[in-house]
N, C-alpha and C positions, 0 to 999 in steps of 0.2 A: 504494500500500500504506500501511496505517496502522501506526505503531510499536506493537509488542506491549505495551511497558511503560508506555504513556501512557494513563492513565485519562481518561475524558471529564470535562469541567468539571463536569457535573451530579453525577457520582459523587464527584469531589473535594470539592465543596461539601457533599454529603450526608455524607461522612466527617468533615469538619470540624464540621458541625452536630451529628452524633452524639457526637463527642468532647466538644464543649462541653456537650451535654446530660448526658452521663455525669458530667462534672466538676461541673456544677451540682447534680446529685442526690447526689453523694458526701457522706459524713459530714463530710469536711473543709470542703467549701464550705457545707454546712448550718450548721456551727458558726460560720463566718465571717459568714454571712447573719444569724445571730441576734445579731450584735455581741458575741459572747463572745470573750474573749481565747483564744489558742491555749493548750492545756494545757502546763504546764511540761515541759521536756525535749524539746520538739519544735521543732527548728530546721531550716532548709533544708539545712545542711551538717553532716556529722560529728556527728549527734545520738547520744545514748545513751538507753537505756531507763532513765530516771531513777527509782530506787526511792522518792525523796521527792516524786514528782510528785503533783499533786492529782488524785485519781481521781474522776471524775464518776459519781454514783450513777445507775444506769439500771435499767429493767425489762427483764430478759433476754428474756422472751417477746416483747415489742414489738420489741426489737432484732433478734431472729431473723427475725421476720415481715418487717421492712422491709429486711433485709440480703440476702435471697436474690436471686441473679441469675437471670435468666430462662432462660439457656441452660446446659445441662450443660457443664462444662469452662471456662465463662467466669469470670474473676476480676477484681475491681476492687481495685487496691492503692492505699493512701493512707498518709499519715504516721500512724504508730502513735498511737492515742489511749488514754490511761489511763482505765479504767472500773472500777467496782465494782458488784457485784450479789449478791443472795441466790439460792442454788440448792442443790439436794440432790445430794450425791455419788452418782452412779449406778454408777460403775465406777472401781476403783482404777487407778493408773498401769499402762499396758502399753506395749510398744515401739511406736514410731511414727517413720517417716521424717520428717525435718523439712527436707529440701532446699528445697522451695518456700518455706517460711516464711523460711528463712535468705536465700534469693535476694530475697524481698520486702523483708526488713530491709536487705539490702545496697543494693537499689535506692533505698531511702529514706535511705541514707547513715548507718545506725546503725553507729557505730564500734566498739562493744563488744557484739556480739550475745550473748545468753545461750546456755548449753549446753542444747540441747533434743533429747531422743531418745525422749520418751514423750508419751502423751496420757491424759486422763481423760474419763469420761463425766459429764455434768451433766444432771440432770433439772430443767427450768425450768418445767414445767407445760405443755409444748407437745406436739406430736404424736409426736416422737421425741426420744431422748436426744441432746444436743449433745456432740460430741467437741471437746475443747479441748487444745491443746498445753500442756505444763507444764514449767517450768524444772526441771532435774535436782535441784538441792538442795531445791526446794519439793516435788517428787514424793517424795523420800525422807521428808521431814517429814510430808507428808500420809499416806503409807502407814503411818507409825507412829502417828499421832494420830487419824485419822478412819476410820470404817467406812462402807461404802455404806449409804445411807438417812439419813445425818445431814446436816442443813442447816448451811451456813456462809455467811459473806460471802467472796466471792472477789475478788481484785484481779487485773486482767488488762490487757493491751494488745490493742485491736482493730486488727488489722493489715491484713486484706483481707476482702472478701466473695466468696462463691461460691454455688453452687446450694443448698447446705444451710444457708446463713446466714453469720454472721460467723466468721472465723478468729480465735480468741482465743488469746493466750499468757498463761497464768496465772503470775503472779509472786509471789503470796502468798495467804494466807487467814487468817481470824480467826473467832471465835465469832460 
């Protein structure tokens, strides 16, 4: 009899190779390959989402296209990366469970996670509106200051990827 829990060596090697490939294609490894320093506020242990971090300007349409995972339900978590981008507010804040986001931040050892219980819709010129988590204080300010249809610069942390693209946590916005 063969042990039930013992995978074949070929399956084990395939799993290791797949893990290495996913890491090699992740935004964290791509940043390292480009010989860029890690963004401020990202350390291996007890990191915080640093509001003074240097936010890298990105094209949100390109980020969405390259961040989509192939399988529904599949998520790729990595160290939160501070980004900024231009987008049009498509939907004001609405209630949103943030359990998975907070679990991902905990896995990355973020010591002071933000309070998150809402999401907003962002029109970035793609095929669908992108939903993004938004920190509670920022959501209140956004609801007072911006109307749907207005374009702004958003500051966010890219926390993980899933089938719809990047999971973003909006921490601020500006003209």
